[in-house]
C-alpha positions in Angstrom: 3.2 -7.5 36.9 4.5 -7.7 33.3 3.3 -4.9 31.0 1.0 -6.1 28.3 2.5 -5.9 24.8 1.2 -3.1 22.5 -0.6 -4.6 19.5 0.4 -3.5 16.0 -1.6 -4.0 12.8 0.2 -4.1 9.4 -2.1 -3.0 6.6 -0.7 -4.0 3.2 -2.0 -4.4 -0.3 -1.2 -3.4 -3.9 -1.2 0.2 -5.1 -4.7 1.8 -5.0 -6.4 -1.1 -3.1 -7.9 1.4 -0.6 -5.5 1.1 2.4 -5.6 4.8 3.3 -9.3 5.0 3.1 -9.7 2.0 5.4 -7.3 3.6 7.9 -9.1 6.9 7.7 -12.5 5.2 8.4 -10.9 3.2 11.2 -9.6 6.4 12.9 -12.9 8.1 12.8 -14.6 5.1 14.5 -12.0 3.9 16.9 -13.9 4.8 20.0 -11.2 7.0 21.6 -8.5 4.4 21.3 -5.1 6.2 21.0 -3.6 5.1 17.7 -0.1 5.8 16.3 0.4 5.5 12.6 3.5 4.7 10.6 2.9 5.5 6.9 5.3 4.4 4.2 5.0 5.4 0.5 6.8 4.6 -2.7 7.9 8.0 -4.1 8.7 11.5 -2.9 5.2 12.9 -2.5 3.6 11.8 0.8 0.0 11.8 -0.2 -1.4 9.1 2.2 0.2 10.8 5.3 -1.2 14.1 4.2 -4.7 12.7 3.7 -4.7 11.0 7.1 -3.4 14.2 8.8 -6.3 16.0 7.3 -9.0 13.6 8.7 -9.1 15.4 12.0 -9.3 12.3 14.3 -8.8 13.4 17.9 -7.4 9.9 18.8 -4.6 10.3 16.3 -2.9 13.7 16.2 -0.3 14.8 13.7 2.4 13.9 16.2 1.1 10.4 16.1 1.5 10.1 12.3 5.0 9.1 11.3 5.9 9.1 7.6 8.8 7.0 6.2 9.8 8.3 2.8 13.3 6.8 2.3 12.0 3.9 0.2 9.8 0.9 0.6 9.7 -0.1 4.3 10.5 -3.8 3.5 13.9 -2.7 2.2 14.7 -0.2 5.0 13.6 -2.2 8.1 16.9 -1.8 9.9 17.6 1.8 8.9 14.1 3.3 9.2 11.4 1.0 10.7 13.3 -0.3 13.8 14.6 3.1 15.0 11.1 4.6 14.4 9.5 1.9 16.5 12.1 2.4 19.3 11.4 6.2 19.4 7.7 5.5 19.5 8.1 3.1 22.4 10.2 5.6 24.3 7.4 8.1 24.5 5.9 8.9 27.9 2.4 8.4 26.6 2.4 5.2 24.6 -0.3 4.4 22.0 -3.0 1.8 22.6 -2.4 0.4 19.2 0.1 0.9 16.4 -1.0 0.8 12.7 1.5 0.5 9.9 0.5 1.2 6.3 3.0 -0.2 3.9 3.8 1.1 0.5 1.7 -0.6 -2.2 4.9 -2.1 -3.5 6.2 -3.5 -0.2 6.6 -7.0 0.9 5.0 -7.4 4.4 7.2 -10.4 5.3 10.4 -8.5 6.3 8.4 -6.0 8.3 6.6 -8.7 10.3 10.0 -10.5 10.8 11.4 -7.3 12.3 9.0 -7.6 15.3 11.2 -10.5 16.4 14.1 -8.0 17.0 15.0 -8.4 20.7 14.2 -4.8 21.8 10.8 -4.9 20.0 9.4 -8.3 20.6 9.2 -7.8 24.4 7.1 -4.7 24.0 5.1 -5.1 20.8 3.3 -7.9 19.0 1.8 -8.1 15.5 -2.0 -8.2 16.2 -2.5 -9.1 12.5 -1.6 -8.5 8.9 -4.5 -7.1 6.9 -4.1 -7.3 3.1 -6.4 -5.0 1.2 -7.4 -6.2 -2.3 -9.0 -4.1 -5.0 -11.7 -6.5 -6.2 -12.3 -4.6 -9.5 -8.6 -4.7 -10.4 -8.5 -8.4 -9.8 -11.6 -8.9 -12.0 -10.0 -6.8 -14.7 -7.0 -9.1 -14.8 -4.4 -6.7 -13.4 -2.7 -9.5 -11.5 -3.2 -12.3 -14.1 -0.4 -12.3 -16.6 -0.2 -14.3 -19.8 2.0 -17.2 -18.6 2.4 -18.6 -22.1 3.8 -15.2 -23.3 6.1 -15.1 -20.2 7.4 -18.6 -20.9 8.2 -17.7 -24.5 10.1 -14.6 -23.3 12.1 -16.7 -20.8 13.0 -19.1 -23.6 14.5 -16.2 -25.5 16.1 -14.5 -22.5 17.4 -16.8 -19.7 17.7 -13.8 -17.3 13.9 -13.7 -17.1 13.7 -16.3 -14.4 10.7 -15.1 -12.5 7.0 -14.2 -12.9 5.7 -10.7 -13.4 6.8 -8.4 -10.5 3.2 -7.3 -10.0 1.8 -10.9 -9.9 4.5 -12.1 -7.5 4.1 -9.1 -5.2 0.3 -9.5 -5.2 0.6 -13.2 -4.1 3.3 -12.4 -1.5 1.0 -9.8 0.1 -1.9 -12.4 0.2 0.4 -15.1 1.6 1.3 -12.9 4.6 -2.3 -12.0 5.5 -4.2 -12.9 8.6 -7.2 -11.1 7.1 -8.0 -10.3 3.5 -10.3 -7.3 3.0 -11.8 -7.7 -0.5 -12.5 -4.0 -1.1 -14.5 -2.2 -3.8 -17.1 -5.0 -4.1 -19.6 -2.3 -5.1 -17.9 -2.4 -8.5 -18.5 -6.1 -9.0 -21.7 -8.0 -9.8 -22.5 -11.3 -8.1 -20.7 -13.5 -10.7 -17.7 -11.2 -10.7 -17.5 -11.4 -7.0 -17.5 -15.2 -7.0 -14.8 -15.3 -9.7 -12.5 -12.9 -7.7 -13.0 -14.9 -4.5 -12.1 -18.1 -6.5 -9.0 -16.5 -7.9 -7.8 -15.3 -4.5 -8.3 -18.8 -3.1 -6.2 -20.3 -6.0 -3.4 -17.8 -5.5 -2.1 -19.0 -2.2 -1.8 -22.2 0.0 -2.6 -20.4 3.2 -6.3 -19.6 3.7 -6.7 -16.4 5.8 -10.1 -15.1 6.7 -11.7 -12.9 4.0 -14.3 -10.2 4.4 -16.0 -7.9 1.8 -15.9 -4.2 1.9 -17.3 -1.2 0.0 -15.5 2.2 0.0 -13.1 1.0 2.7 -15.7 0.7 5.3 -14.5 -1.9 7.8 -15.3 -1.8 11.5 -12.3 -1.2 13.8 -13.7 -4.1 15.8 -12.8 -6.3 12.9 -9.4 -4.8 12.0 -8.1 -4.4 15.5 -8.0 -7.3 17.9 -7.2 -10.2 15.6 -4.7 -11.5 18.2 -2.7 -13.3 15.6 0.9 -12.9 16.9 2.0 -13.0 13.3 5.7 -12.6 14.0 5.7 -16.1 15.5 4.3 -17.6 12.3 6.6 -15.8 9.8 8.1 -19.2 8.6 4.7 -20.1 7.1 4.4 -16.9 5.1 7.5 -16.9 2.9 7.6 -14.7 -0.2 8.5 -15.9 -3.7 12.0 -14.6 -3.4 12.6 -16.3 0.0 11.4 -19.6 -1.4 13.6 -19.2 -4.6 16.5 -18.3 -2.4 16.1 -21.4 -0.3 15.8 -23.6 -3.4 18.9 -22.2 -4.9 20.8 -22.5 -1.6 19.9 -26.1 -1.3 20.9 -26.8 -4.9 24.3 -25.0 -4.4 23.7 -22.5 -7.2 25.5 -19.2 -6.5 23.1 -16.3 -6.2 22.6 -12.9 -4.7 20.4 -12.6 -1.7 18.2 -9.6 -1.1 14.7 -9.2 0.3 13.0 -7.3 -2.5 14.0 -5.4 -5.6 12.1 -2.3 -6.7 14.0 -1.7 -9.9 11.0 -2.9 -11.8 9.0 0.1 -10.6 9.4 3.9 -10.9 7.7 7.0 -9.6 8.0 10.7 -10.3 6.1 13.9 -9.4 4.3 16.1 -11.9 4.0 19.8 -10.6 1.0 21.6 -12.1 -0.5 25.1 -12.1 -3.9 25.7 -10.5 -6.6 23.6 -12.1 -9.6 25.8 -13.0 -11.7 22.9 -14.4 -10.9 19.8 -12.4 -13.7 17.7 -13.9 -12.3 18.3 -17.4 -8.8 17.6 -16.2 -9.8 14.3 -14.8 -11.4 13.2 -18.0 -8.2 14.1 -19.9 -6.2 12.0 -17.4 -8.1 8.8 -18.2 -6.7 8.2 -21.7 -3.2 9.1 -20.5 -3.4 6.5 -17.7 -4.7 3.9 -20.1 -2.2 4.6 -22.9 0.8 4.3 -20.6 -0.6 1.6 -18.2 0.0 3.8 -15.2 -0.4 1.7 -12.1 -1.2 4.5 -9.7 -1.7 8.3 -9.8 -2.5 10.4 -6.8 -2.0 13.9 -5.4 -3.5 17.3 -4.6 -4.9 20.0 -6.8 -5.3 23.8 -6.2 -8.7 24.8 -7.6 -9.0 28.6 -7.9 -11.8 30.0 -5.8 -12.0 26.9 -3.5 -10.7 27.2 0.0 -10.0 23.5 0.2 -7.5 21.3 -1.6 -8.8 18.6 -4.0 -7.5 15.1 -3.6 -7.0 13.0 -6.7 -6.8 9.2 -6.4 -6.6 7.1 -9.6 -6.4 3.3 -10.0 -6.5 2.6 -13.7 -9.1 4.7 -15.4 -11.1 4.9 -12.1 -10.5 8.3 -10.7 -11.8 9.6 -7.4 -11.7 13.3 -6.4 -12.8 15.0 -3.1 -12.0 18.1 -1.1 -10.4 16.9 2.1 -9.4 20.0 4.1 -8.9 23.8 3.8 -5.5 25.1 2.7 -3.7 26.1 5.9 -2.7 29.7 6.6 0.7 30.3 4.9 0.5 27.0 3.1 1.6 27.1 -0.5 -1.3 26.1 -2.7 0.5 23.7 -5.1 -1.0 21.2 -7.5 1.2 18.0 -7.6 0.5 14.5 -8.7 2.7 11.4 -8.2 2.8 8.8 -10.9 3.8 5.2 -10.2 4.4 2.6 -13.0 6.7 -0.1 -14.3 10.3 1.0 -14.8 10.0 0.9 -18.6 7.2 3.5 -18.7 7.9 6.6 -20.8 8.2 9.1 -18.0 8.8 12.1 -20.2 5.8 11.4 -22.4 3.6 10.9 -19.3 4.9 14.0 -17.6 4.3 16.1 -20.8 0.9 14.7 -21.4 -0.3 15.4 -17.8 1.0 18.9 -18.0 -0.7 19.5 -21.3 -4.0 18.1 -19.9 -4.0 20.8 -17.3 
């Protein structure tokens, strides 16, 4: 009797959409299903993996959480993802389900296509691609660029032949979805929610299912068991770059071919001393984030007198903090924040301002 394929769920979405929160809630309510996680982050500080390791879910031990930190998973499929999957499938005790959290800057398309590799497709199938959307960020216009301004810039500089990297990436993540989770709807009123839904519908030709969520609370019964077999439908989910590549190829215009270019984005880590007044520090962070248009800021703080580490998660000027787990015996109590933004951000000014705010 042929062994049933292990289902895998790809959870994607732009920086700060709430992917890790959704996964954490899923693990705590998975009903004993043994889950293996593959976590990929853009940057050197693995915050998401650390947060998930600290959730204490019995069905997902630290050995079941694999972190890939050599760059965005969509660009390192052959070097990182495929060998990781092969090692996972060689384990004596195999998972009931595999969940992959992509970097917020990753294209899901190359990852889904990798499930067609011969030694993977016979043993694993993509149960579904779940794209998490920050409803409040959409409402605030984070993904809606001024196209008249962009056209004027292109007229002056012919090398600017594509849309904003943020807008393209957002649409590519939507295009690949089997399920869109419209998260953070608690931050929207009824009219705002209708406008966001209309914008999402206008963004892509495919019409995946859409559900609403608050605080990343989505039932595992919804997330796991979509049965989409997405790898067999990858031709209908092409990214902007793939479509542009095909158009240029058909026209005979010479061009370079690559899956995805992260040169437009940059990340760095800011080490800090212990933070005695975290509430004040958070208030001081808000104008820094706004002034420099920081896309994402997250990390851990050491608060003197507190036995637990403080998690900081910022999307725009919305900053969430919570204590997630005690500092382990022998663990160095370090305060560190990772900053992610566009490549032309003034990294030194941001670095200095955050350290001064502490």
